[in-house]
C-alpha positions as CSV (number, residue, x, y, z in Angstrom):
1,M,-1.2,9.9,-14.1
2,Q,-3.6,7.2,-13.2
3,S,-2.8,3.3,-12.9
4,N,-4.5,0.1,-11.8
5,V,-2.1,-2.0,-9.5
6,S,-2.9,-5.4,-10.6
7,N,-1.7,-4.2,-14.3
8,Y,2.0,-4.0,-13.2
9,T,4.4,-7.0,-12.7
10,E,5.3,-6.9,-9.2
11,L,8.9,-6.0,-8.1
12,N,10.9,-8.2,-5.8
13,D,11.4,-7.3,-2.4
14,A,15.1,-7.0,-2.6
15,G,14.9,-3.5,-3.7
16,N,17.1,-4.0,-7.0
17,Q,14.6,-4.1,-9.6
18,I,12.9,-1.4,-11.7
19,H,10.3,-1.1,-14.3
20,L,11.8,0.1,-17.9
21,L,9.7,1.6,-20.7
22,R,10.4,0.7,-24.5
23,L,8.7,3.4,-26.4
24,L,7.7,2.1,-29.6
25,P,8.5,3.9,-33.1
26,A,6.2,5.9,-35.2
27,K,6.6,8.0,-38.3
28,D,5.3,11.2,-37.2
29,M,3.8,12.4,-33.9
30,A,0.3,11.5,-34.9
31,P,-0.2,7.9,-33.9
32,P,-1.2,6.8,-30.5
33,I,1.6,6.4,-28.3
34,S,2.4,2.6,-27.5
35,V,4.9,1.3,-25.0
36,E,6.2,-2.0,-23.5
37,L,6.7,-2.3,-19.7
38,Y,9.0,-4.9,-18.5
39,V,11.2,-5.6,-15.3
40,S,15.0,-5.0,-15.3
41,D,17.3,-6.2,-12.6
42,M,19.8,-2.9,-11.7
43,E,22.5,-5.3,-10.1
44,G,22.7,-8.6,-12.5
45,E,21.5,-7.2,-15.9
46,D,23.2,-3.6,-16.0
47,P,20.3,-2.3,-18.4
48,Q,20.7,0.1,-21.1
49,Y,18.4,3.0,-20.8
50,E,17.8,6.8,-20.7
51,A,16.0,8.4,-17.6
52,L,13.5,11.2,-18.5
53,S,13.8,14.5,-16.5
54,Y,10.4,16.4,-17.0
55,C,8.0,18.5,-15.1
56,W,4.6,16.3,-14.5
57,G,2.3,19.2,-14.8
58,T,-1.4,19.0,-13.8
59,D,-3.3,19.1,-17.3
60,M,-4.5,15.6,-18.5
61,S,-4.0,14.8,-21.9
62,T,-7.1,13.6,-24.1
63,N,-4.9,11.0,-25.2
64,T,-4.2,7.7,-23.0
65,L,-0.8,5.6,-23.0
66,N,-1.0,2.0,-24.5
67,V,1.0,-0.1,-22.4
68,G,1.8,-3.6,-23.3
69,T,3.6,-5.9,-20.7
70,A,6.8,-7.9,-21.8
71,G,6.2,-11.6,-21.4
72,A,2.3,-11.5,-21.0
73,E,-0.3,-11.0,-23.8
74,R,-2.1,-8.2,-22.3
75,T,-2.2,-4.4,-22.4
76,F,-3.7,-2.0,-20.4
77,K,-3.9,2.0,-20.8
78,L,-2.9,4.7,-18.5
79,S,-4.0,8.4,-18.5
80,L,-0.9,10.8,-18.8
81,T,-0.6,14.6,-18.5
82,S,-0.4,16.6,-21.6
83,N,3.2,17.4,-21.1
84,L,4.4,13.6,-21.0
85,D,2.2,13.2,-23.8
86,S,4.1,15.9,-25.8
87,A,7.4,14.7,-24.7
88,L,6.8,10.9,-25.7
89,R,5.6,12.2,-29.1
90,H,8.6,14.2,-29.7
91,L,11.2,11.9,-28.3
92,R,9.9,8.7,-30.0
93,R,12.0,7.8,-33.0
94,S,10.7,6.8,-36.3
95,D,12.5,3.6,-37.1
96,R,13.3,1.7,-33.8
97,P,12.4,1.6,-30.2
98,R,13.9,4.0,-27.3
99,T,14.3,2.6,-23.7
100,L,13.6,4.9,-21.1
101,W,12.8,5.2,-17.3
102,I,9.9,7.6,-16.4
103,D,8.9,7.9,-13.0
104,S,5.2,8.5,-13.4
105,V,5.0,5.3,-15.8
106,C,8.0,3.2,-14.4
107,I,6.8,3.5,-10.9
108,N,3.5,2.0,-10.2
109,Q,1.8,5.3,-9.0
110,G,-1.4,3.1,-7.6
111,S,0.8,1.3,-5.1
112,I,2.2,3.2,-2.1
113,E,4.6,0.3,-1.3
114,E,6.4,0.4,-4.7
115,R,6.6,4.0,-4.6
116,N,8.3,4.1,-1.3
117,Q,10.8,1.4,-2.8
118,Q,11.5,3.0,-5.8
119,V,12.0,6.5,-4.5
120,Q,14.9,5.2,-2.4
121,L,16.4,4.0,-5.6
122,M,16.2,7.4,-7.4
123,D,19.8,8.0,-7.3
124,R,20.8,4.6,-8.6
125,V,18.4,4.8,-11.5
126,Y,19.8,8.6,-12.5
127,L,23.5,7.3,-11.9
128,G,23.0,4.2,-14.0
129,A,21.3,5.7,-17.0
130,E,23.3,6.1,-20.3
131,R,22.0,9.6,-20.5
132,I,19.5,11.7,-18.8
133,V,17.3,13.4,-21.1
134,I,15.6,16.9,-20.0
135,W,12.3,17.6,-21.6
136,L,11.6,21.3,-21.2
137,G,8.3,21.6,-23.0
138,V,7.0,22.3,-26.4
139,A,8.4,25.1,-28.7
140,E,7.0,28.8,-27.4
141,N,8.3,32.3,-26.5
142,D,11.0,32.1,-28.9
143,S,12.6,29.1,-27.9
144,D,13.4,27.9,-31.3
145,H,15.3,31.3,-31.9
146,L,17.3,30.6,-28.6
147,F,18.0,27.0,-29.6
148,E,19.3,28.3,-33.1
149,L,21.7,30.4,-31.0
150,L,23.2,27.6,-29.1
151,E,24.1,25.9,-32.5
152,Q,26.3,28.7,-33.5
153,N,29.1,30.7,-32.1
154,I,27.1,31.7,-29.2
155,F,29.2,35.0,-28.1
156,E,29.1,36.5,-31.5
157,Q,25.5,35.8,-32.0
158,I,24.4,37.2,-28.5
159,Q,26.5,40.4,-29.3
160,G,24.9,40.6,-32.9
161,T,21.3,39.9,-31.5
162,E,18.6,42.3,-31.0
163,L,19.2,42.8,-27.1
164,P,15.6,42.6,-25.7
165,R,14.8,39.4,-28.1
166,Y,17.4,36.9,-26.8
167,R,17.1,38.1,-23.0
168,Q,13.4,37.7,-23.4
169,A,13.4,34.3,-24.6
170,T,16.3,33.5,-22.2
171,F,13.9,34.6,-19.2
172,E,11.0,32.8,-20.7
173,L,13.1,29.7,-21.0
174,C,14.6,29.6,-17.5
175,S,10.9,30.4,-16.0
176,R,9.6,27.2,-17.4
177,P,8.2,24.7,-15.1
178,W,10.9,22.1,-15.2
179,F,13.6,24.6,-13.5
180,Q,11.1,24.8,-10.5
181,R,10.9,21.2,-9.7
182,V,13.2,20.0,-6.7
183,W,14.0,16.6,-8.0
184,V,15.7,18.1,-11.0
185,V,18.8,19.1,-8.7
186,Q,19.2,15.2,-8.1
187,E,18.4,14.3,-11.8
188,T,21.2,16.5,-13.2
189,A,23.7,16.1,-10.7
190,L,23.9,12.5,-11.0
191,A,23.9,12.4,-15.0
192,Q,27.2,10.4,-15.9
193,R,27.1,12.2,-19.2
194,D,26.2,15.4,-20.3
195,P,22.6,15.6,-20.2
196,E,20.6,16.2,-23.4
197,V,18.1,19.2,-23.6
198,V,15.2,19.1,-25.6
199,C,12.6,21.6,-26.1
200,G,10.1,20.8,-28.8
201,S,12.1,19.8,-32.0
202,K,15.2,21.5,-31.0
203,R,17.9,20.1,-28.9
204,T,21.5,20.7,-27.4
205,L,23.7,19.6,-24.8
206,W,23.3,20.9,-20.8
207,S,26.9,22.0,-20.8
208,T,26.3,24.4,-24.0
209,L,23.1,25.8,-22.4
210,M,25.0,26.5,-19.1
211,L,27.8,27.8,-21.1
212,F,25.2,30.4,-22.8
213,L,23.5,31.1,-19.4
214,E,27.0,31.9,-18.0
215,M,27.5,34.5,-20.8
216,V,24.1,35.8,-20.4
217,N,24.8,36.2,-16.5
218,Q,28.2,38.2,-16.9
219,I,26.9,40.4,-19.9
220,V,23.5,41.4,-18.0
221,S,25.4,41.9,-14.7
222,A,27.8,44.3,-16.2
223,V,24.5,46.1,-17.7
224,V,22.9,46.1,-14.5
225,A,26.1,47.4,-12.5
226,E,25.8,50.6,-14.7
227,V,22.2,51.1,-13.9
228,P,21.3,53.4,-10.9
229,S,18.8,51.6,-8.6
230,I,17.4,51.8,-5.3
231,D,17.4,49.0,-2.5
232,A,14.4,47.2,-3.4
233,V,14.5,45.0,-0.1
234,D,11.6,47.3,1.1
235,G,9.6,46.8,-1.8
236,S,10.5,50.1,-3.4
237,T,10.5,50.5,-7.3
238,L,13.5,50.1,-9.1
239,P,14.0,52.0,-12.3
240,S,12.4,50.5,-15.5
241,S,15.0,51.6,-17.9
242,T,18.4,53.7,-18.2
243,N,19.5,54.4,-21.5
244,G,17.3,51.9,-22.9
245,R,18.4,49.3,-20.6
246,M,15.8,47.2,-19.0
247,G,16.6,47.7,-15.1
248,Q,14.2,45.7,-13.3
249,G,13.7,43.3,-16.0
250,D,17.3,42.4,-16.3
251,R,17.3,41.6,-12.3
252,E,14.6,39.3,-13.0
253,L,16.6,37.6,-15.9
254,L,19.6,37.4,-13.6
255,R,17.2,35.8,-10.8
256,V,16.0,32.8,-13.0
257,V,19.3,32.6,-14.6
258,D,21.2,32.3,-11.3
259,H,18.7,29.6,-10.4
260,A,19.6,27.7,-13.4
261,L,23.3,28.0,-12.6
262,F,22.8,26.6,-9.2
263,L,21.8,23.3,-11.0
264,R,25.1,23.4,-12.7
265,D,27.0,24.0,-9.7
266,V,25.4,21.1,-7.9
267,R,26.2,19.2,-10.9
268,V,30.0,19.9,-11.0
269,S,30.4,19.5,-7.4
270,T,28.7,16.1,-7.4
271,A,30.5,14.7,-10.5
272,E,33.9,15.8,-8.4
273,K,32.6,14.0,-5.2
274,I,31.5,10.8,-7.2
275,E,34.7,10.7,-9.2
276,E,36.8,10.8,-5.9
277,S,34.7,8.1,-4.1
278,W,34.0,5.8,-7.2
279,G,37.0,3.7,-6.6
280,A,36.6,3.3,-2.5
281,A,33.6,2.6,-0.9
282,G,31.3,3.4,-4.1
283,P,29.3,6.5,-5.6
284,G,27.2,7.0,-2.6
285,D,29.9,8.7,-0.5
286,Y,29.1,11.7,-2.5
287,R,26.5,12.8,-0.1
288,A,28.7,13.1,2.8
289,N,30.5,15.9,0.8
290,M,27.5,17.9,-0.6
291,E,28.3,21.2,1.6
292,S,27.2,23.5,-1.2
293,L,23.7,22.5,-0.8
294,P,22.9,23.9,2.5
295,I,25.1,27.1,1.8
296,N,23.2,27.9,-1.3
297,M,19.6,27.3,0.0
298,H,19.1,31.2,-0.6
299,R,19.7,30.5,-4.4
300,L,16.8,27.6,-4.4
301,R,13.4,28.7,-5.8
302,F,11.1,25.5,-6.1
303,S,7.7,26.3,-6.7
304,Q,6.6,22.8,-8.3
305,A,7.1,20.8,-5.3
306,T,5.4,19.6,-2.5
307,T,7.0,19.7,1.1
308,R,7.6,15.9,0.7
309,D,9.3,16.6,-2.6
310,K,11.5,19.0,-1.0
311,I,12.5,16.8,1.9
312,H,13.2,13.6,-0.1
313,G,14.4,15.3,-3.3
314,F,16.8,17.8,-1.3
315,M,17.8,15.7,1.6
316,G,18.4,12.8,-0.6
317,I,21.6,14.4,-2.3
318,S,22.8,16.4,0.6
319,A,24.9,15.5,3.4
320,Y,21.8,15.0,5.7
321,P,20.4,11.9,6.8
322,Q,16.6,11.5,5.7
323,P,13.5,10.0,7.0
324,A,12.2,6.9,5.6
325,V,10.4,7.2,2.3
326,D,6.8,6.4,3.3
327,Y,3.9,8.0,1.1
328,A,1.2,6.9,3.6
329,R,2.7,9.1,6.4
330,E,1.5,12.5,7.2
331,T,3.4,15.4,5.7
332,G,3.5,17.3,8.9
333,E,5.0,14.5,10.8
334,L,7.7,13.7,8.2
335,F,8.4,17.5,8.0
336,L,9.0,17.4,11.7
337,E,11.3,14.5,11.7
338,A,13.4,15.7,8.8
339,M,13.9,19.0,10.8
340,M,15.1,17.3,14.0
341,M,17.4,14.9,11.8
342,M,18.8,18.4,10.4
343,L,19.3,19.7,13.7
344,R,20.6,16.8,15.2
345,F,23.3,16.4,12.1
346,N,24.6,20.2,12.4
347,F,24.6,19.6,16.4
348,Q,26.9,16.4,16.1
349,H,29.2,18.2,13.3
350,S,29.4,21.4,15.4
351,F,30.8,19.6,18.4
352,Q,33.4,17.3,16.1
353,A,34.6,20.6,15.0
354,F,34.7,22.4,18.5
355,P,34.7,19.3,20.9
356,L,33.5,20.0,24.5
357,R,36.1,18.9,27.1
358,L,34.4,18.4,30.6
359,P,36.4,18.7,33.8
360,A,37.7,15.1,35.5
361,D,34.7,15.1,37.8
362,G,32.4,15.5,34.7
363,R,30.9,18.6,36.1
364,P,30.8,21.5,33.7
365,P,32.5,24.9,34.6
366,N,30.8,27.4,36.3
C-alpha cells in the first residue's frame, strides 16, 4: 500500500484519534472503489465502525482506491493489494455506505510517526469495533461447498458428504494466508461480538466455523487413531492410506485445524478475562492473565509475519511487557530487547512464586 503523507489529515498528539473509512456503495463489483476518510476520536465520539481482519498480500492490484477526505474538497489515490481490492468489492453494499477500519488505509503508511502511534491503539480499535469482519479471500478450492455445509445441520452433512471432498476443502480453507498472520490472534481475541467470516460471496459466523472445525478435529482424530503409523519425528514416511483412509493427509489436516482452534481458544480465554476486568481497572487488565499464550506457543504457525509483527502482535496481547513501537528501529535491536524483557519478566515471576530468603547477614548460604 503506497500513500502520500501530505494527503492524510494529521491526528492529534494525544493518541486517541483514528482514521475511519466510509466505503461508498455500488450496484455490483465492477465500478471503481471509492471511499471517504475522516478522523474520529476514540474517547469523545464513541464511533460506530467495523474492523477488517485480512491478509495484506504482496500482489498489487491494477486498480487504485479513490480516497476522498471528509471536510476538504480534495481526493487522492492509493494503490492497494489485489486481496484488499477484492475484499472491498465483496464487502461494499449496494444501497448505503459501510464504515470500516482497515489498517493499511486508516493508518498513514507513509508516516512512521503515525504508524508507531496507531499500532499502540490496536487493542482499543478492535475492542471498540461493532464487529470484526474476517476476509479469507475469494471463493476457490471448493470453499463455497464448505460454507454451504455450514448453513445446514453440520454434523449430519459431514456424515453424509463424500469424505475426501469436505476434508480437502477444510484443509485448503485453514491453509489460507489469513490463518498464518500473527495479528489475527489479537484481532479475533478482542472482538466484542461473534466475528463475521467472509469468503467470496459466502459468509458465516466465527462460532459456527469453529464448531465445524471442532467436529472435524474429533472425527479425523478418531480415524487417525485407528491408522497404524511410524514415529515421523525423524522424518520417516507415514502410511498414505489404510483401508481407504488418508493417513498422512489426515495428520496434515489436523495440524492446520489445530492452529485454527488455537485462535478460538485464545479468543475464549481473552473474553473471560475482559469480562472479569471490565468493571474494575478496565479491559486492559486482560493481558496480565494471558498465561495460555506462552504455554501454547508450540501451536503457533505464522508464516505471514515478520519478526517485528511477531513481537508486537504476540506480546501485545500476552502477559509480557513489550518494547515501545518504533518502525524506524533496527529489527535485531527490537528482538534483543523483547527477549530480555521476556527473560526479566519470567525471572521476576519465578521469584514471586519461590521467594529467595537470605540469612540475616545478607550472605548467601554455602
